[in-house]
VMD Tcl script that builds the backbone (N, CA, C; Angstrom):
set m [mol new atoms 369]
animate dup $m
set s [atomselect $m all]
$s set {name element resname resid chain x y z} {
  {N N MET 1 A 131.181 131.863 90.946}
  {CA C MET 1 A 129.618 132.637 92.361}
  {C C MET 1 A 129.426 132.599 93.431}
  {N N GLY 2 A 129.497 133.456 93.990}
  {CA C GLY 2 A 129.250 132.774 95.321}
  {C C GLY 2 A 128.210 132.687 96.424}
  {N N LYS 3 A 127.928 132.198 97.438}
  {CA C LYS 3 A 126.744 132.199 97.458}
  {C C LYS 3 A 125.380 133.674 97.724}
  {N N LEU 4 A 126.132 133.862 98.246}
  {CA C LEU 4 A 125.335 135.545 97.875}
  {C C LEU 4 A 124.725 135.845 96.835}
  {N N ASP 5 A 125.827 135.621 96.142}
  {CA C ASP 5 A 125.203 136.125 94.663}
  {C C ASP 5 A 123.710 135.713 94.413}
  {N N ARG 6 A 123.948 134.208 94.423}
  {CA C ARG 6 A 123.194 132.707 94.850}
  {C C ARG 6 A 121.802 133.014 95.192}
  {N N ASP 7 A 122.238 133.605 96.277}
  {CA C ASP 7 A 120.799 134.253 97.307}
  {C C ASP 7 A 120.474 134.547 96.880}
  {N N ALA 8 A 120.914 136.437 96.159}
  {CA C ALA 8 A 120.263 136.760 95.964}
  {C C ALA 8 A 119.563 136.789 94.723}
  {N N GLU 9 A 119.749 135.767 94.186}
  {CA C GLU 9 A 119.738 135.721 92.568}
  {C C GLU 9 A 118.112 134.749 92.489}
  {N N PHE 10 A 118.546 133.530 93.788}
  {CA C PHE 10 A 116.701 133.082 94.238}
  {C C PHE 10 A 116.503 133.877 94.463}
  {N N VAL 11 A 116.348 135.007 94.990}
  {CA C VAL 11 A 115.393 135.751 96.345}
  {C C VAL 11 A 114.235 136.522 94.701}
  {N N VAL 12 A 115.411 136.986 93.963}
  {CA C VAL 12 A 114.667 137.891 92.610}
  {C C VAL 12 A 114.058 137.080 91.722}
  {N N LEU 13 A 114.399 135.681 91.397}
  {CA C LEU 13 A 113.512 134.616 91.194}
  {C C LEU 13 A 112.373 134.313 91.428}
  {N N VAL 14 A 112.536 133.827 93.038}
  {CA C VAL 14 A 110.806 133.693 93.481}
  {C C VAL 14 A 109.828 135.149 93.300}
  {N N GLU 15 A 110.080 136.474 93.454}
  {CA C GLU 15 A 109.893 137.799 93.171}
  {C C GLU 15 A 109.366 137.681 91.890}
  {N N LYS 16 A 109.809 137.391 90.751}
  {CA C LYS 16 A 109.508 136.927 89.451}
  {C C LYS 16 A 108.411 136.050 89.438}
  {N N ILE 17 A 108.722 135.022 89.695}
  {CA C ILE 17 A 107.838 133.652 89.984}
  {C C ILE 17 A 106.306 134.440 90.314}
  {N N ARG 18 A 106.177 134.990 91.263}
  {CA C ARG 18 A 104.891 135.532 92.563}
  {C C ARG 18 A 104.494 136.565 91.420}
  {N N ARG 19 A 105.156 137.838 91.186}
  {CA C ARG 19 A 104.576 138.745 90.242}
  {C C ARG 19 A 103.882 137.885 89.087}
  {N N ASP 20 A 104.608 136.444 88.496}
  {CA C ASP 20 A 103.970 136.108 87.026}
  {C C ASP 20 A 102.296 135.785 87.847}
  {N N VAL 21 A 102.452 134.623 88.637}
  {CA C VAL 21 A 101.556 134.286 88.455}
  {C C VAL 21 A 100.554 135.313 89.787}
  {N N GLU 22 A 100.305 135.822 90.282}
  {CA C GLU 22 A 99.663 137.057 90.584}
  {C C GLU 22 A 99.293 137.812 89.709}
  {N N ALA 23 A 99.908 138.306 88.362}
  {CA C ALA 23 A 98.857 139.326 87.182}
  {C C ALA 23 A 98.151 137.736 86.447}
  {N N ARG 24 A 98.601 136.170 86.141}
  {CA C ARG 24 A 98.437 135.550 85.374}
  {C C ARG 24 A 96.792 134.944 86.075}
  {N N CYS 25 A 96.954 135.463 87.447}
  {CA C CYS 25 A 95.829 134.093 88.004}
  {C C CYS 25 A 94.738 135.177 88.977}
  {N N GLY 26 A 95.111 136.709 88.493}
  {CA C GLY 26 A 94.102 137.482 88.467}
  {C C GLY 26 A 93.604 138.194 89.789}
  {N N CYS 27 A 94.440 137.470 90.958}
  {CA C CYS 27 A 94.339 137.601 93.273}
  {C C CYS 27 A 96.038 138.076 93.758}
  {N N PRO 28 A 95.948 139.114 94.100}
  {CA C PRO 28 A 97.086 139.053 95.683}
  {C C PRO 28 A 97.602 136.932 95.803}
  {N N VAL 29 A 99.019 137.258 95.385}
  {CA C VAL 29 A 99.746 136.277 95.660}
  {C C VAL 29 A 101.275 137.161 96.941}
  {N N TYR 30 A 101.277 136.545 97.833}
  {CA C TYR 30 A 102.210 136.737 98.322}
  {C C TYR 30 A 103.659 135.719 98.748}
  {N N SER 31 A 104.407 135.964 99.416}
  {CA C SER 31 A 105.356 135.088 99.514}
  {C C SER 31 A 106.362 135.292 100.516}
  {N N ARG 32 A 106.546 134.378 101.274}
  {CA C ARG 32 A 107.176 133.655 103.155}
  {C C ARG 32 A 108.254 132.979 102.822}
  {N N LEU 33 A 108.983 133.442 103.193}
  {CA C LEU 33 A 110.521 132.615 103.947}
  {C C LEU 33 A 109.892 131.041 104.635}
  {N N LEU 34 A 111.079 129.983 103.919}
  {CA C LEU 34 A 110.691 128.844 104.354}
  {C C LEU 34 A 111.634 128.748 105.770}
  {N N GLN 35 A 112.590 129.142 106.897}
  {CA C GLN 35 A 113.561 129.137 107.429}
  {C C GLN 35 A 114.796 128.880 106.380}
  {N N SER 36 A 114.655 130.018 105.931}
  {CA C SER 36 A 115.733 129.571 105.050}
  {C C SER 36 A 116.109 128.590 104.010}
  {N N LEU 37 A 114.828 128.083 103.612}
  {CA C LEU 37 A 114.730 126.369 102.658}
  {C C LEU 37 A 114.341 126.760 101.860}
  {N N GLY 38 A 113.428 127.237 101.506}
  {CA C GLY 38 A 112.950 128.303 100.346}
  {C C GLY 38 A 111.390 128.944 100.200}
  {N N TYR 39 A 110.646 129.107 99.473}
  {CA C TYR 39 A 109.585 130.227 99.772}
  {C C TYR 39 A 108.084 129.855 99.326}
  {N N SER 40 A 106.969 129.642 100.048}
  {CA C SER 40 A 106.153 129.466 100.316}
  {C C SER 40 A 104.703 130.585 99.038}
  {N N LEU 41 A 103.837 130.528 97.869}
  {CA C LEU 41 A 103.184 131.555 98.153}
  {C C LEU 41 A 102.011 130.709 98.103}
  {N N TYR 42 A 101.210 131.916 98.732}
  {CA C TYR 42 A 100.552 131.484 99.048}
  {C C TYR 42 A 99.220 133.006 99.014}
  {N N LYS 43 A 98.161 132.814 99.179}
  {CA C LYS 43 A 97.196 133.921 98.231}
  {C C LYS 43 A 96.655 134.880 99.704}
  {N N SER 44 A 96.526 134.428 100.731}
  {CA C SER 44 A 95.894 135.387 101.955}
  {C C SER 44 A 96.926 135.858 102.632}
  {N N GLN 45 A 96.937 137.064 103.362}
  {CA C GLN 45 A 97.978 137.758 104.509}
  {C C GLN 45 A 96.752 136.776 105.903}
  {N N GLY 46 A 95.925 136.444 105.893}
  {CA C GLY 46 A 94.998 136.416 107.305}
  {C C GLY 46 A 95.508 134.963 107.390}
  {N N SER 47 A 94.537 134.180 108.483}
  {CA C SER 47 A 94.520 133.123 108.608}
  {C C SER 47 A 93.418 132.668 108.265}
  {N N PRO 48 A 92.806 131.322 107.388}
  {CA C PRO 48 A 94.027 130.980 107.300}
  {C C PRO 48 A 94.804 131.652 105.875}
  {N N GLN 49 A 96.350 131.183 105.642}
  {CA C GLN 49 A 96.813 131.635 105.067}
  {C C GLN 49 A 96.558 131.005 102.593}
  {N N TYR 50 A 96.218 129.882 102.597}
  {CA C TYR 50 A 96.197 129.378 101.290}
  {C C TYR 50 A 97.907 129.496 101.475}
  {N N VAL 51 A 98.776 128.387 101.347}
  {CA C VAL 51 A 99.547 128.068 100.744}
  {C C VAL 51 A 99.092 127.023 99.203}
  {N N PHE 52 A 99.633 127.512 98.127}
  {CA C PHE 52 A 99.565 126.809 97.298}
  {C C PHE 52 A 100.725 125.912 96.332}
  {N N ALA 53 A 101.863 126.471 96.974}
  {CA C ALA 53 A 103.084 126.424 95.823}
  {C C ALA 53 A 104.453 126.628 97.278}
  {N N SER 54 A 105.003 125.999 97.186}
  {CA C SER 54 A 106.709 125.969 97.770}
  {C C SER 54 A 107.902 126.076 96.740}
  {N N ILE 55 A 108.662 126.945 96.728}
  {CA C ILE 55 A 109.142 127.227 95.625}
  {C C ILE 55 A 111.192 126.755 96.577}
  {N N TYR 56 A 112.274 125.524 95.769}
  {CA C TYR 56 A 113.087 125.446 96.413}
  {C C TYR 56 A 114.152 125.698 95.712}
  {N N ARG 57 A 115.842 126.167 95.922}
  {CA C ARG 57 A 116.453 126.216 95.079}
  {C C ARG 57 A 117.223 125.078 94.818}
  {N N ARG 58 A 117.649 125.496 93.931}
  {CA C ARG 58 A 118.433 123.673 93.285}
  {C C ARG 58 A 119.397 124.069 92.255}
  {N N VAL 59 A 120.759 123.417 93.263}
  {CA C VAL 59 A 121.649 124.233 92.166}
  {C C VAL 59 A 122.254 122.779 91.025}
  {N N GLU 60 A 121.766 121.790 90.836}
  {CA C GLU 60 A 122.559 120.546 89.932}
  {C C GLU 60 A 121.262 120.662 88.584}
  {N N ASP 61 A 121.791 119.903 87.630}
  {CA C ASP 61 A 121.709 119.458 86.486}
  {C C ASP 61 A 120.839 121.463 85.697}
  {N N ASN 62 A 121.956 122.165 86.108}
  {CA C ASN 62 A 121.150 123.502 85.636}
  {C C ASN 62 A 119.596 123.967 85.949}
  {N N LYS 63 A 119.066 122.743 87.531}
  {CA C LYS 63 A 117.682 123.574 87.453}
  {C C LYS 63 A 118.109 124.925 88.243}
  {N N LEU 64 A 117.360 126.261 88.308}
  {CA C LEU 64 A 116.840 126.986 89.008}
  {C C LEU 64 A 116.333 127.059 90.376}
  {N N CYS 65 A 115.274 125.804 90.036}
  {CA C CYS 65 A 114.310 125.850 91.413}
  {C C CYS 65 A 113.697 125.268 91.071}
  {N N GLU 66 A 113.032 124.607 92.367}
  {CA C GLU 66 A 112.047 123.564 92.265}
  {C C GLU 66 A 110.605 124.216 92.059}
  {N N ILE 67 A 109.665 123.998 92.219}
  {CA C ILE 67 A 108.225 124.180 92.765}
  {C C ILE 67 A 107.667 122.488 93.338}
  {N N GLN 68 A 106.728 123.062 93.872}
  {CA C GLN 68 A 105.998 121.873 94.137}
  {C C GLN 68 A 104.382 122.465 94.530}
  {N N SER 69 A 103.484 121.544 94.253}
  {CA C SER 69 A 102.149 121.466 94.599}
  {C C SER 69 A 101.485 120.659 94.789}
  {N N ALA 70 A 100.578 120.781 95.941}
  {CA C ALA 70 A 99.762 119.225 96.133}
  {C C ALA 70 A 98.793 118.636 94.249}
  {N N GLU 71 A 98.836 117.396 94.336}
  {CA C GLU 71 A 98.711 116.590 93.326}
  {C C GLU 71 A 97.665 117.674 93.166}
  {N N LYS 72 A 96.108 116.795 94.117}
  {CA C LYS 72 A 94.931 116.896 93.952}
  {C C LYS 72 A 94.836 118.645 93.697}
  {N N TRP 73 A 95.513 119.515 93.854}
  {CA C TRP 73 A 94.784 120.855 93.765}
  {C C TRP 73 A 95.338 120.797 91.803}
  {N N ALA 74 A 96.482 120.385 91.313}
  {CA C ALA 74 A 96.746 119.777 90.213}
  {C C ALA 74 A 95.833 119.740 89.500}
  {N N LYS 75 A 95.101 118.058 89.638}
  {CA C LYS 75 A 94.512 117.445 88.951}
  {C C LYS 75 A 93.222 118.028 88.998}
  {N N HIS 76 A 92.768 119.515 90.176}
  {CA C HIS 76 A 90.721 120.065 90.400}
  {C C HIS 76 A 91.377 120.755 88.698}
  {N N GLY 77 A 92.230 121.527 89.025}
  {CA C GLY 77 A 92.580 123.162 87.991}
  {C C GLY 77 A 92.797 121.954 86.464}
  {N N GLY 78 A 92.994 120.592 86.350}
  {CA C GLY 78 A 93.627 119.739 84.762}
  {C C GLY 78 A 94.373 120.845 84.633}
  {N N VAL 79 A 96.633 120.916 85.429}
  {CA C VAL 79 A 97.569 121.238 84.981}
  {C C VAL 79 A 98.116 119.964 85.667}
  {N N ASN 80 A 97.909 118.839 86.294}
  {CA C ASN 80 A 98.949 117.941 86.973}
  {C C ASN 80 A 100.001 116.997 85.489}
  {N N GLY 81 A 98.962 117.884 84.146}
  {CA C GLY 81 A 100.082 116.930 82.934}
  {C C GLY 81 A 100.776 117.867 82.442}
  {N N LEU 82 A 100.841 119.056 83.238}
  {CA C LEU 82 A 101.929 119.866 82.963}
  {C C LEU 82 A 103.514 119.928 83.734}
  {N N ALA 83 A 103.374 118.697 84.918}
  {CA C ALA 83 A 104.001 118.505 85.775}
  {C C ALA 83 A 105.349 117.958 85.705}
  {N N ASP 84 A 106.811 118.191 85.877}
  {CA C ASP 84 A 107.866 117.612 85.187}
  {C C ASP 84 A 107.527 116.281 86.568}
  {N N HIS 85 A 107.461 115.863 86.845}
  {CA C HIS 85 A 107.417 115.241 88.150}
  {C C HIS 85 A 106.528 114.600 89.611}
  {N N SER 86 A 106.228 113.885 89.378}
  {CA C SER 86 A 105.374 113.726 90.518}
  {C C SER 86 A 105.623 112.796 92.005}
  {N N ASN 87 A 105.083 113.207 93.286}
  {CA C ASN 87 A 105.748 111.850 94.236}
  {C C ASN 87 A 104.406 111.876 95.231}
  {N N ASP 88 A 104.199 110.297 95.779}
  {CA C ASP 88 A 103.487 109.932 96.733}
  {C C ASP 88 A 103.806 110.694 97.874}
  {N N LYS 89 A 104.179 111.125 98.182}
  {CA C LYS 89 A 104.618 112.081 99.340}
  {C C LYS 89 A 105.198 113.504 100.005}
  {N N GLY 90 A 105.320 113.650 99.054}
  {CA C GLY 90 A 106.004 115.174 98.970}
  {C C GLY 90 A 105.040 116.134 99.356}
  {N N TRP 91 A 104.010 115.945 99.266}
  {CA C TRP 91 A 103.330 117.653 100.244}
  {C C TRP 91 A 102.797 117.199 100.959}
  {N N HIS 92 A 103.069 117.392 102.417}
  {CA C HIS 92 A 103.036 117.154 103.587}
  {C C HIS 92 A 102.721 115.769 103.924}
  {N N ASP 93 A 102.709 115.276 103.379}
  {CA C ASP 93 A 102.861 113.598 103.576}
  {C C ASP 93 A 101.827 113.337 102.532}
  {N N GLU 94 A 101.141 114.179 101.510}
  {CA C GLU 94 A 100.076 113.605 100.353}
  {C C GLU 94 A 100.835 113.494 99.267}
  {N N PRO 95 A 100.048 112.932 98.569}
  {CA C PRO 95 A 100.673 113.068 96.729}
  {C C PRO 95 A 101.065 114.676 96.208}
  {N N ALA 96 A 102.110 115.042 95.543}
  {CA C ALA 96 A 102.854 116.277 94.927}
  {C C ALA 96 A 103.087 116.479 93.470}
  {N N VAL 97 A 102.820 117.193 92.914}
  {CA C VAL 97 A 103.317 117.599 91.449}
  {C C VAL 97 A 105.074 118.790 92.036}
  {N N TYR 98 A 105.192 118.415 90.626}
  {CA C TYR 98 A 106.923 119.197 90.964}
  {C C TYR 98 A 107.016 119.501 89.346}
  {N N TRP 99 A 107.747 121.135 89.422}
  {CA C TRP 99 A 107.570 121.818 88.038}
  {C C TRP 99 A 109.535 122.353 88.624}
  {N N TYR 100 A 110.098 122.376 87.428}
  {CA C TYR 100 A 111.165 122.781 87.640}
  {C C TYR 100 A 111.647 123.958 86.078}
  {N N ILE 101 A 112.065 125.111 86.616}
  {CA C ILE 101 A 112.803 125.763 86.219}
  {C C ILE 101 A 114.404 125.803 86.138}
  {N N ILE 102 A 114.812 125.856 84.360}
  {CA C ILE 102 A 115.735 125.132 83.918}
  {C C ILE 102 A 116.473 126.276 83.451}
  {N N GLU 103 A 117.696 126.914 84.191}
  {CA C GLU 103 A 118.116 127.864 83.659}
  {C C GLU 103 A 118.154 127.463 82.134}
  {N N GLY 104 A 117.820 128.775 80.822}
  {CA C GLY 104 A 118.014 128.295 79.515}
  {C C GLY 104 A 116.636 128.609 78.960}
  {N N ASP 105 A 115.443 127.664 79.807}
  {CA C ASP 105 A 114.840 127.248 79.219}
  {C C ASP 105 A 113.657 127.877 79.365}
  {N N VAL 106 A 113.049 128.590 78.634}
  {CA C VAL 106 A 111.713 130.017 79.023}
  {C C VAL 106 A 110.662 128.990 79.123}
  {N N GLU 107 A 110.112 127.896 78.337}
  {CA C GLU 107 A 109.445 126.767 78.163}
  {C C GLU 107 A 109.254 126.497 79.821}
  {N N SER 108 A 110.492 125.797 80.399}
  {CA C SER 108 A 109.959 125.499 81.426}
  {C C SER 108 A 109.609 127.046 82.466}
  {N N TYR 109 A 109.440 127.636 82.694}
  {CA C TYR 109 A 109.211 128.836 83.107}
  {C C TYR 109 A 107.927 129.149 82.999}
  {N N HIS 110 A 107.375 129.218 82.299}
  {CA C HIS 110 A 106.054 129.693 81.868}
  {C C HIS 110 A 104.565 128.110 81.808}
  {N N ARG 111 A 105.460 127.359 81.154}
  {CA C ARG 111 A 104.429 126.313 82.008}
  {C C ARG 111 A 104.225 126.085 83.836}
  {N N ALA 112 A 105.605 126.694 84.075}
  {CA C ALA 112 A 105.271 126.063 85.747}
  {C C ALA 112 A 104.055 127.988 86.116}
  {N N ILE 113 A 104.879 128.445 85.511}
  {CA C ILE 113 A 103.394 129.837 86.026}
  {C C ILE 113 A 102.315 129.733 85.425}
  {N N ARG 114 A 102.452 129.037 84.672}
  {CA C ARG 114 A 100.664 128.831 83.311}
  {C C ARG 114 A 99.605 127.152 85.130}
  {N N ALA 115 A 100.592 126.221 85.029}
  {CA C ALA 115 A 100.331 126.067 86.527}
  {C C ALA 115 A 99.593 126.115 87.303}
  {N N LEU 116 A 100.883 127.410 88.186}
  {CA C LEU 116 A 100.438 127.626 89.431}
  {C C LEU 116 A 99.401 128.689 89.217}
  {N N SER 117 A 99.598 129.703 88.348}
  {CA C SER 117 A 97.762 130.294 88.014}
  {C C SER 117 A 96.806 129.542 88.545}
  {N N ILE 118 A 96.666 128.502 87.984}
  {CA C ILE 118 A 95.511 127.869 87.982}
  {C C ILE 118 A 95.084 127.351 89.316}
  {N N ILE 119 A 97.014 126.935 89.728}
  {CA C ILE 119 A 96.335 126.139 90.833}
  {C C ILE 119 A 96.157 127.083 92.150}
  {N N CYS 120 A 96.319 128.233 92.051}
  {CA C CYS 120 A 95.780 129.216 92.874}
  {C C CYS 120 A 94.250 130.323 92.613}
  {N N GLN 121 A 93.819 129.759 91.848}
  {CA C GLN 121 A 92.883 130.405 91.955}
  {C C GLN 121 A 91.823 128.321 92.047}
  {N N VAL 122 A 92.449 127.383 91.974}
  {CA C VAL 122 A 90.652 126.222 92.270}
  {C C VAL 122 A 91.700 126.452 93.772}
  {N N ARG 123 A 92.869 126.632 94.518}
  {CA C ARG 123 A 93.421 126.578 95.970}
  {C C ARG 123 A 92.341 127.044 96.664}
}
mol reanalyze $m
mol bondsrecalc $m
mol representation Tube
mol addrep $m
């Protein structure tokens, strides 16, 4: 599969994540390209935008993407236990939580959508 095909598949995945989070949390969710590195999810087109997650493409270990958010928002929403990984300095030098969407693993997708929809509400 070529790079353009992988890029297009990633864009489709990001849009699916955005739509599913929006449907589950009940408020508008927008996405924005981050200098071709990934996408931000946010809840307002005005200022401030309230970014609550970033999505980056991954290609190793059957990981389709990595989603990160601030650990404090995940804890506030009670979903930090759903995370696959955490890091003390991952979210703009603050503690972060991560979810991985694994190819062929529907549960990894649903777990991330559940967590993001709650984080969107508490953010």
